[in-house]
BAMI-93321 format. One record per residue (C-alpha): x, y, z negated; residue in one letter. Coordinates in nm, 3 decimals. Each point is the difference from the previous one (the first is absolute). Layout:
residues N
SITE        x        y        z  type
SITE        X        Y        Z     A
...
***
This chain:
residues 120
SITE        x        y        z  type
SITE   -0.789   -3.453    4.318     X
SITE    0.091   -0.173   -0.325     X
SITE    0.261    0.154   -0.224     X
SITE    0.312   -0.217   -0.038     X
SITE    0.042   -0.144   -0.349     X
SITE    0.334    0.139   -0.112     X
SITE   -0.024   -0.171   -0.338     X
SITE   -0.019   -0.340    0.167     X
SITE    0.283    0.090    0.236     X
SITE    0.225    0.085   -0.295     X
SITE   -0.135   -0.292   -0.204     X
SITE   -0.093    0.216   -0.300     X
SITE   -0.328    0.049   -0.189     X
SITE   -0.197    0.321    0.057     X
SITE    0.093    0.122   -0.348     X
SITE    0.373   -0.052    0.055     X
SITE    0.244    0.256   -0.134     X
SITE    0.245    0.185    0.220     X
SITE    0.282   -0.221   -0.134     X
SITE   -0.189   -0.317    0.093     X
SITE   -0.072    0.136    0.348     X
SITE    0.363    0.096    0.054     X
SITE    0.128   -0.337   -0.122     X
SITE   -0.238   -0.193    0.225     X
SITE    0.075    0.227    0.296     X
SITE    0.376   -0.052   -0.031     X
SITE   -0.042   -0.377   -0.035     X
SITE   -0.222   -0.023    0.308     X
SITE    0.220    0.227    0.211     X
SITE    0.300   -0.213   -0.085     X
SITE   -0.199   -0.310    0.087     X
SITE   -0.126    0.130    0.337     X
SITE    0.282    0.227    0.113     X
SITE    0.099   -0.077    0.363     X
SITE    0.372    0.064   -0.068     X
SITE    0.006   -0.279   -0.257     X
SITE   -0.240   -0.234    0.179     X
SITE    0.027    0.013    0.378     X
SITE   -0.326   -0.188    0.055     X
SITE   -0.204    0.258   -0.195     X
SITE   -0.171    0.280    0.189     X
SITE    0.032    0.360   -0.109     X
SITE   -0.380    0.055    0.017     X
SITE   -0.029   -0.150   -0.346     X
SITE    0.264    0.246   -0.128     X
SITE   -0.197    0.289    0.151     X
SITE   -0.314   -0.118   -0.178     X
SITE    0.188   -0.032   -0.329     X
SITE    0.148    0.348    0.042     X
SITE   -0.342    0.149    0.070     X
SITE   -0.153   -0.174   -0.300     X
SITE    0.283    0.115   -0.227     X
SITE   -0.022    0.360    0.125     X
SITE   -0.369    0.015   -0.084     X
SITE    0.009   -0.183   -0.333     X
SITE    0.311    0.172   -0.134     X
SITE   -0.151    0.350    0.040     X
SITE   -0.264    0.066   -0.268     X
SITE   -0.209    0.233    0.218     X
SITE    0.001   -0.226    0.303     X
SITE   -0.070   -0.303   -0.220     X
SITE   -0.306    0.169   -0.154     X
SITE   -0.133    0.088    0.346     X
SITE    0.069   -0.357    0.119     X
SITE   -0.178   -0.149   -0.303     X
SITE   -0.301    0.224    0.069     X
SITE    0.000   -0.115    0.361     X
SITE    0.015   -0.364   -0.109     X
SITE   -0.287    0.056   -0.241     X
SITE   -0.209    0.163    0.273     X
SITE    0.072   -0.292    0.233     X
SITE   -0.103   -0.246   -0.271     X
SITE   -0.322    0.194   -0.065     X
SITE   -0.084    0.001    0.371     X
SITE    0.068   -0.373    0.025     X
SITE   -0.227   -0.074   -0.297     X
SITE   -0.277    0.220    0.142     X
SITE    0.019   -0.176    0.338     X
SITE   -0.017   -0.338   -0.169     X
SITE   -0.305    0.106   -0.204     X
SITE   -0.171    0.125    0.315     X
SITE    0.073   -0.331    0.175     X
SITE   -0.144   -0.192   -0.294     X
SITE   -0.314    0.216    0.000     X
SITE   -0.048   -0.057    0.373     X
SITE    0.048   -0.373   -0.042     X
SITE   -0.244   -0.003   -0.292     X
SITE   -0.263    0.194    0.195     X
SITE    0.025   -0.250    0.287     X
SITE   -0.076   -0.284   -0.242     X
SITE   -0.330    0.159   -0.103     X
SITE   -0.286   -0.099    0.230     X
SITE   -0.140    0.290    0.207     X
SITE   -0.343   -0.032   -0.164     X
SITE    0.162    0.039   -0.344     X
SITE    0.188    0.316    0.095     X
SITE   -0.158    0.331   -0.086     X
SITE   -0.156    0.172    0.295     X
SITE    0.071    0.370    0.011     X
SITE   -0.275    0.245    0.066     X
SITE    0.038    0.241    0.290     X
SITE   -0.054    0.371   -0.046     X
SITE   -0.328   -0.011    0.191     X
SITE   -0.128   -0.291   -0.210     X
SITE    0.086    0.192   -0.317     X
SITE   -0.193    0.310    0.111     X
SITE   -0.296   -0.212    0.108     X
SITE    0.001   -0.183   -0.334     X
SITE    0.021    0.327   -0.191     X
SITE   -0.305    0.145    0.180     X
SITE   -0.188   -0.329   -0.040     X
SITE    0.057    0.007   -0.378     X
SITE   -0.086    0.370   -0.013     X
SITE   -0.331   -0.057    0.177     X
SITE   -0.076   -0.297   -0.222     X
SITE    0.059    0.218   -0.308     X
SITE   -0.234    0.270    0.132     X
SITE   -0.288   -0.246    0.058     X
SITE    0.005   -0.151   -0.350     X
SITE   -0.115    0.297   -0.218     X
***
């Protein structure tokens, strides 16, 4: 489940100060508050409140930033794996390396060993 982007919700950069976060939060709450605008839904206010609670607390913000970073890392890794799979499908089967089975490796080892014993 993706982590909600609280920075985008509050329309602030990820390096925003607490004052910038508070200013943006107050502006957005005023803009979306259902008491001032009857057509607005209070779900947006709940999202803004949640985002502000997390980003205004230094400990929770650090944990949230770490979670965002982990999500970004996982997304990048998945994309790299997809690209590798797509690239391997483009290579013709005869050009792909064939992997040796365990039994083939043992047989090859003994074959080379015997060949080395015959040459003296």
